[in-house]
N, C-alpha and C positions, 0 to 999 in steps of 0.2 A: 504493500500500500504506500502510495506516495505521500510525502509530507504535504501539509496544507499550504505552507508558504516557505519561501527562502528569504531569509532576512540577514543582511549584513549590517553589523554595528561598526561604524568607523569613529574612533575616539581619539581626539587630539590629546597627546601627552607631551606637548612642547613645554619649554621651560616656564611659560607663564601659567601653566596649570598648577604651579606650586603656590600661587597666591591664596591667601586665606580670607576670601571675601564671600564665600557661600555660607548661608545660614543653615544650621541643622534644625531638627524639629523643636528644639528648645530656644532657638534664636541665637545660638552661639556661633561665632565664626568658625568655619571649617575649610580645610584645604580644598580647592576646586576638584582635584582628581579624586580625593577621598569621598567627597559628596557624590560625584558622578558614579564611582564604583558601586557605592551602596545602592543607588537607585537602579543602575543598569543590572546589577545582579538580581535584584528583586524582579525586574522586568524579564530577564532570561529565565528565571524560575517558573514563570507563567507561560512559557512558550511551548508547552507540551503539544506535540503534533507538528511543530514547525522545525525547520533546520536553521541553525544559527551559525554565522561565521563572524569572526572578529578581526577587524583591521585597526591597527594603531598607527598613528602618524605624528611626526615632528618634522625634522628636516627631510626625512624620507618616510615612505609608507611601508608597513610590513604586515603580512598576513599572520596574525597571532594564532588564529584557529581556523582551519578550513571548515567547510560546512559539516555540521554534526548535529545529531539528535541527542547526543550526550550532554545535556544541559549543565550537569554538575561540572563536567570538565571545562566547558566554555566559561562558566562563572569562576572557576579556579584560575584559568588563564587571565581573566580580567583582573582578578585579585592580585596577580603577580606583577602586573604592569606598574611601572614607576615613572614619575616625571623625568623627562630628559633621556629616557632609554632610546628614543628614536631621533635624538638630536634636538637642539634648542629652537629651531625655526618651525614654520608652519606650511606644510605642503598639502593644501586642500585638494587641488586638482589631481595630484598623484594618488591621493587616498581614494578619490572617486574612480580614477583609472584602474587601480588595483581591485576595487570592489567589482568593477565591470568584468575584469578578467576572472574573478572568482565566480561570477554568475555565468560565465560562458558555457560551462558544462551542465548548467541546470536546465532540466526539462520542465520545471514547475512554472505554472503560469504566473502566479503572484510573486513578484520580485520586489522587495522593499529594501531601500538603503536608508538607515538612520545615521546622519552625520552630525557629530557634536564637536564644536570648535570654540575656542576662546580667542582666536587670533585672526589676522589678515593673511592671505596667501602671499608668502614672501619667497617660496623656495621651489615651486612646482616646475617640472619639465612641461607639463600640459596645463593650459589655463583651466581654472575651475569651470568656466562656462562652456568651453569646447568639450570637456569631459561630460558635462551635463547634457549637451546636445546628443552625444553618442548614447548616453543612458536613456534619454527620452525616446530616441529612435528604437532602442532595444526593449522598450516596455518596462524599464526599471523606474519605479517611483522613488523620489528622494525627499525625505523629511529632514529638515535642518534645524538644529538647536544651537542658539548662541548663548554662551555663558561668558561672563567677563565684562570688560570695561570698554564701551564704545569711545571713551575719551582718551584712551591710551595712545601710544605711538608705536609704529613698526609692528613687530610680532605681538606686542602686548595690546594692540587695539583690536577688539572683536569687530569684524567687518560685517555688520548686520545687513548692509545693502546686498553684498554678494551672496550671503546665506539665503536671503529672501529671494533673490533672482534665481538661484539654483533650484529652490523648492518650487517656484512658480513655473519654471521651464520644464521641470520633470514631474509635473502633476502631483506634487506632494503638498506639504504645508510647512510653514516656518514658525518657529517659536523662540522666545527668549526666556531663559530661566535664571533666577538669582538665588534660589534656595532649593533644598532637597524636596520640599513639598511641591514646588513648582515643577520640578523635573518629573516627579512621580505623576503629576496630573497630565503632563505632556505625553508620557508613555501610555497612560490610560486613553488619552484622546487618539493617539496613533492607532491603538487597538480598535477603538470604536469606529474609526474611519475605514478600517480594513478588516472587515469580518472575515473569518476564515472560510476558505472554500475547501470543504472536506469531501472526498469521494464517498458517495453513499451508493451502495449496490442494492437495488430493489429486487426482491425475489418474487417472481410470478409463477405460480404452479401451472404446469401445462397439463391440460386434460386431453387424453386421447379420445377422439371422437370415434365411437365404434358403431 
């Protein structure tokens, strides 16, 4: 039986994800990546029936976990990621490109990419919008989530305009999150917008006409 959906989570782990400006449930400041991990792992845990792949990116993009239905392993790999592991800069276009290569072998109709970034693209070989056009033509929906400071500079400035443009071109939706509750709400909303398509087989008894 095929999975209901193929879902790639692309998570920015550039240097700026170390900032402590996300709020936890009690309103205390929390490191951006720690807050994101907590919420993504809760989201992964509810993906029963889907296949999940994990892309992490900084200066470069890496496939942390290829498509798997082993959700515990995917969450474990997410837990092991650390700020700066992929370099200090932000390669959003390359992360989308790597997600597309990950989708290439997928025969599942519903393909979703959830891209979370706190930076502006400063390091991609392929521009984010070029990568997005390819995604849209290949039937991949992209949901983008901005965390971070729109007033920062360079890699530290979250580029909400680009994230919004990516989502609108690839038939997804764009969100901004500044705390763990906001992130959790976003993931619930993504689920609501993409109800699972599960194969159901109907059984009809055949009667011999004698």
